[in-house]
C-alpha positions in Angstrom: -30.8 66.2 63.4 -30.6 69.1 65.6 -32.8 71.1 63.4 -35.3 68.6 62.4 -35.9 66.7 65.9 -38.3 69.5 67.8 -39.9 66.9 70.1 -36.8 65.3 72.1 -38.0 62.2 74.1 -35.6 59.8 76.2 -35.9 57.4 73.5 -35.0 60.2 71.2 -31.6 61.0 73.2 -30.7 57.3 73.6 -31.0 56.7 69.7 -28.9 59.7 68.9 -26.2 58.7 71.5 -26.2 55.0 69.7 -25.9 57.1 66.3 -23.1 59.4 67.1 -21.1 57.4 69.7 -18.5 54.5 69.0 -19.9 52.9 72.2 -22.9 51.6 71.5 -25.8 51.0 74.2 -27.6 47.7 73.5 -31.4 47.7 73.1 -31.9 46.6 76.7 -29.8 49.4 78.1 -31.4 52.1 76.0 -34.9 50.5 77.5 -33.7 50.4 81.0 -32.5 54.1 80.7 -35.9 55.1 79.5 -37.6 53.5 82.0 -35.4 54.8 84.9 -35.8 58.4 83.2 -39.5 58.2 84.0 -38.7 56.8 87.4 -36.4 59.9 88.5 -38.8 62.4 87.1 -40.1 63.9 90.0 -36.5 64.4 91.7 -35.3 65.9 88.7 -37.6 68.2 88.4 -37.2 69.8 91.6 -33.5 69.8 90.8 -34.0 71.6 88.0 -36.6 74.0 89.4 -33.8 75.0 91.9 -31.0 75.3 89.2 -33.1 77.5 86.9 -33.9 79.8 89.8 -30.3 80.1 90.9 -29.4 81.3 87.1 -28.6 77.8 85.3 -30.8 78.0 82.4 -28.5 77.9 79.3 -26.9 75.1 77.3 -23.5 76.0 78.9 -25.1 75.8 82.2 -26.3 72.5 81.4 -23.1 71.0 80.3 -20.9 72.5 83.2 -23.4 71.3 85.8 -23.6 67.6 84.6 -19.8 67.6 83.5 -19.0 68.5 87.1 -21.9 65.7 88.6 -20.2 63.1 86.5 -16.8 64.0 88.0 -18.3 64.0 91.5 -20.5 61.1 90.6 -17.9 58.6 89.5 -14.9 59.9 91.7 -14.6 56.2 94.0 -16.0 53.6 91.8 -17.9 53.0 88.5 -20.7 50.3 88.6 -23.8 49.6 86.5 -26.7 50.8 88.6 -24.8 54.2 89.0 -24.2 54.4 85.3 -27.8 53.6 84.3 -29.2 56.1 87.0 -26.4 58.7 85.9 -27.8 58.1 82.0 -31.5 58.6 83.0 -30.7 61.8 85.0 -28.6 63.3 82.4 -31.3 62.3 79.4 -34.1 64.0 81.8 -32.2 67.2 82.6 -31.3 67.6 78.8 -34.8 67.5 78.1 -35.9 69.7 80.2 -32.9 72.1 79.3 -33.9 71.6 75.6 -37.8 72.6 76.4 -36.6 75.5 78.3 -34.5 77.0 75.3 -31.2 75.1 75.7 -31.4 73.3 72.3 -28.0 72.0 72.2 -28.9 70.0 75.6 -29.5 66.8 74.2 -26.4 66.7 72.0 -24.5 67.8 75.0 -26.0 64.8 77.2 -25.2 62.2 74.8 -21.4 63.6 74.2 -21.1 63.7 78.3 -22.6 59.9 78.8 -19.8 59.0 76.2 -17.0 60.9 77.9 -17.9 59.1 81.2 -17.6 55.8 79.6 -14.6 56.8 77.9 -12.8 58.3 81.3 -13.9 55.0 83.2 -13.0 52.5 80.6 -10.3 50.2 82.6 -13.1 50.4 85.8 -16.0 49.7 83.3 -14.2 46.9 81.9 -13.0 45.2 85.3 -16.9 45.7 86.5 -18.1 43.3 84.1 -18.3 45.7 81.0 -21.6 45.6 78.9 -22.6 41.9 79.8 -23.0 43.2 83.8 -24.8 46.4 82.5 -27.1 44.7 80.1 -28.0 42.0 82.9 -28.5 45.2 85.3 -30.9 46.7 82.4 -32.8 43.6 82.0 -33.5 43.4 85.6 -35.4 47.2 85.3 -37.0 46.2 82.4 -38.5 43.3 83.7 -39.3 44.8 86.8 -37.2 42.4 88.9 -35.7 45.2 91.2 -38.4 46.4 93.9 -38.7 50.4 93.9 -37.1 50.0 97.5 -33.9 48.3 95.6 -33.6 50.6 92.9 -33.7 53.5 95.1 -31.1 52.1 97.5 -28.8 53.2 94.6 -30.2 56.5 94.4 -28.7 57.9 97.4 -26.5 60.3 95.7 -29.3 61.7 93.9 -31.0 63.2 97.1 -31.7 66.7 96.3 -31.7 69.3 98.8 -33.0 72.7 98.8 
C-alpha cells in the first residue's frame, strides 16, 4: 500500500486504519472524521507551518509530535468528541507531512490512533464505547451540531504562534 498509494486523502487514511487495525471504525465514524478533517484544515495548516519553520519536517518528527500530543490531549479523560477531533487532526497532519516528503506519516497516523484507543480502552468502554462514538459521528455527518457547538470542543486545538 505504501508504494502504490501516492495520493493520500483523509478517506484513504481512514480506510488504511480500518484495514490494519483490529479496532475498526464504522462507516459513520470514518465519514465524520473525514468531514472534521475539512473543518480543521486552516488551524492545522497554521500549526504545520509553525512546526516546519521549527525544523519538524520528517516522519520521526511527525510521530514524536503526535504521540506527545495524544499523551497531553487524553491525560484527564477520553470522550467521543475529543477523539473524533484528534483523529481528524492526526489524519490532516499526516497528509501534510506526507506531501512534504514524510512518506510514512499516514501509516504512523493509523498506528497512533490505534494506540490511543488501546491505551484508553477502559475509559472508552465506560464512556459509551462505539455506540456513543457512532452517535456523535452521525451528528457531525448530518450537520446536527452547529459550528459553535463543534468548535466548543476545539479549545485544546487552539494553536498559538
